[in-house]
Every structure is written in structure tokens, then in C-alpha cells.
N, C-alpha and C positions, 0 to 999 in steps of 0.2 A: 595536480588536478584532483579535486574531490569528486568521486564518481559513485553512482549507484544505478541499479537496474530495476525498472518498475513496469507495471501494467497500468495503463491509463483508464479513466472512468468515462462513462457516457455522460453527455451534457445533462440528461435528465437526472442522473445520479448526483452530479455536482449540485444541481438546483435543490434536490431533496435534502442533501446533507447540509447545505447552507440554511435551509428552513429549519432543520433540526437544531443547528447551532443557535439560531435566533430564539428558539423555544427554550434552550438551555441557559442562555445568558442571564435571565433574571435571577436565577438562584445558584449559578456557578460563577462566583466572582473571582477576580484576579486570574482569569484564564486568557492566554494569548491564543486566539482561535486561528486555525489554518485557513487561509483564503480558499474558497472552493475552487478557484481557477488553478491553484497550486496542488490540489489533492491528487494523490496517486497511491497505488498499492506497491510498496517496496518489496521486491523479491530478494535483493541482495545488495547490501551496502559494501562498497569496495574500499572506501577511504581514500587516502592520498595515493595517487597513481601517476607514474611517469607518462607524459603525453605519448611517447613512442609505443606504449603498450596498448593503446586504443585499438589499432587494427587487429591485434591478437585477441583482445577481449571480444570484439565484434565477431570474429571468426568462431570463437568458442561459443558465443550465443547462438550463432547459426547452426553449429553442430548439435547443441543441446536441444534446439527447437525443431530439428529436422523430422522428428517423429511425434511431435506434439500437435494435437488437433485444436482447432478453434473451439472455444466453449463459452458459455454464458455464466454470469455470476450475479449474485445479489448480496448486498450488505444488510446485516440484521442485528438489532440489539446494540447495547452499549457495554463497555467494560473499562477498567482502569488499571494502570500500572503505578507502583508495584502491587498495591492492594487497597481495598476500600478505606482502611484506616489511615493510610499515608499517601493517598492518590495524588499524583502529579501530572499524569497523562490520562486523557479520556479518549477512548477510541470506539469505532464502530466495528463489530465483528462481521464475519462472513457466513452466509448460509449456503446457498447453492453455489457450486464452483470451488469450494474450499479444497476438495480432494485434488482437483485438477491443478489448482494453484500450488499445492504442496508438491505435486509431481514436477511442475515447472521449476520450483526452487531446487528440488533434489537433482534434476538434470543439469541445471545451471551450476550448482556447486561442484558436481563431478567434472564438468567441462572446465571449470576455472582453477581447480586444484593444481594442474600441471603448470599454470602460470604463476604459482606462488601464493594464491589466495587461500587463507585458512578456512576450514569448515567451521560452521557455527557450532558452538557447544550446546546452545539452547535449542529446544525443538521449535521449528518454524510454525508460527501461528498466524495465518493470514488475518490482517486487520488494517484499518485505516485510521491514522491519528487525526482527531478532530481539534484538539487543543492541548496546551500545556500550562500548568500552573506555575507561577513564580515561586510558590511555596506549597506545601501540602494543602489540599482542598478540604473544606469542612466535611467531616464524616457524614453528618446529617444531610447536607446538600447532595453529596455523592449518592447516598442511599436513595434519596428522592429521585434523582436523575435516573438511576439504574432501574428503579421500580416503574416510574412513570413512562419511560421510553423503551421498556423491554420488548414491546410489540412493534417497534420501528422496523421497517423494511423498505428497501429501495426497489425501484423498477429494475429489470435486468440490464446488465451491461455486457457487451461482447468483447471477449479477450481474443483478439486476432493478431496481436503483435506485442513485442516486448521492446522497451526503449532504454537505451543507455543514456543517462543524464549526467551533466556536469553541474555541480552545486556551487553557486557563487554566494558566499556569505557576506552580509553587509549589516549595517545598523538597522536598516529598514526590513530585515528578514532575508531569508534565502531566496535566490532567483535560480530557476532551473533551466538549463540550456540542453536541448536534445542533441546528442552527438551521432547516434546511429539507431536504426530500428531493424529488428529481425521479425519476420512474420511467421505465425503458426500455420499449420497445414489446413487449408480449407477442406472440409468434408471428412477429415480424419477423426474429429472429435465425436464423443458419444454422449455429450451433454444435451439437454433439452433444447429444441429449436424454437426460437421466437421470431415473429415477423419483423422485418426490417422497418 
């Protein structure tokens, strides 16, 4: 089973990111855009995992989140991987909530190491993938996208749970099946409060 752990978006954020993709399409060609319904903020990619390990992963998630409070987050601006000259992935960054998201990642990693999962070598940078190019994107088009949309920001989303997903790969793209959810502690967060 191919598994990963993620935080879900608010519907308003999915809608805003879908509108952003539509605005980018005219000058970012050859990009396979992620469907807004499938968007999520990946905390930890676990890779191929034996099905029997799922209960232990779920328990580790619960331990990691037992002291993590609910918080709000916003996505802001654009970036690319690996760099603007050879960009193949375009993503939205995170403004509010990035520190809390990094703390979630750190706690999850620590809880998963005893199960045999390796710590990431790269520093965790919260982001959401918007699309991938089949080959490097035009440097000029990337520069235009990054400049024109640097002020992009979503409405707030509420991070109140973390979901373990199974990824089913197919020719039509990946499908994500939720296997388990673990909730963050209501009232323990110190992030800004927004009306429901």
C-alpha cells in the first residue's frame, strides 16, 4: 500500500486555488494541474507499506497529535521546484500556520521512526502542489507567474485533523482513499481564531 499523511483544505481554499490554476493556464503550458478536489497538504510520505502496519501508524499519529492544538492556516504566493530556470513543479506556499504545520511534521516524524520510517533529510517546507510540467517550464512564463501572483492568498482553513491516505495510481491520475483520521486538540492551539 502506498501511503501518506496529510492535512485537508477548506472548500473555500479549494475553490480559490482552482481559480488560481485557471488564471495560470494561459501562460503555463504543458502543466498537469492537480484537481482541486484532490488537493491536500502532505505532512509525511510513507511510501509502500505493509497493510498490517496501518494500525501502528494510526496509533503513532494519535500519540504525535495528543498535544497538538487546532490551528488556522492560509496559503500564499507561488513557488517552483527545483528552481525557476528548470521548474517542473509549481506550488502555493503557506503564510499563517506554517510554524504549526512544521511542528506537526516534527512530531509525526518522531512518532514514526520506531516503526522503521526514515527521517527526511531535507527541511520540511509546507506547500501545496498545484501542477507538474511534463518537461521544464519556460523560464519567462515562470517568472511572469511568480511575479503576477505573488500577492495571492487564500481564505483561512482550519487544521483540526490529520488523515492517513492510501494512494491508488492509475493512468487517469492518483486516487486518494482515506484510511484513518486523528484529531488535533480543540482549544489547545494558540493560532488566530476565525469565525466558523
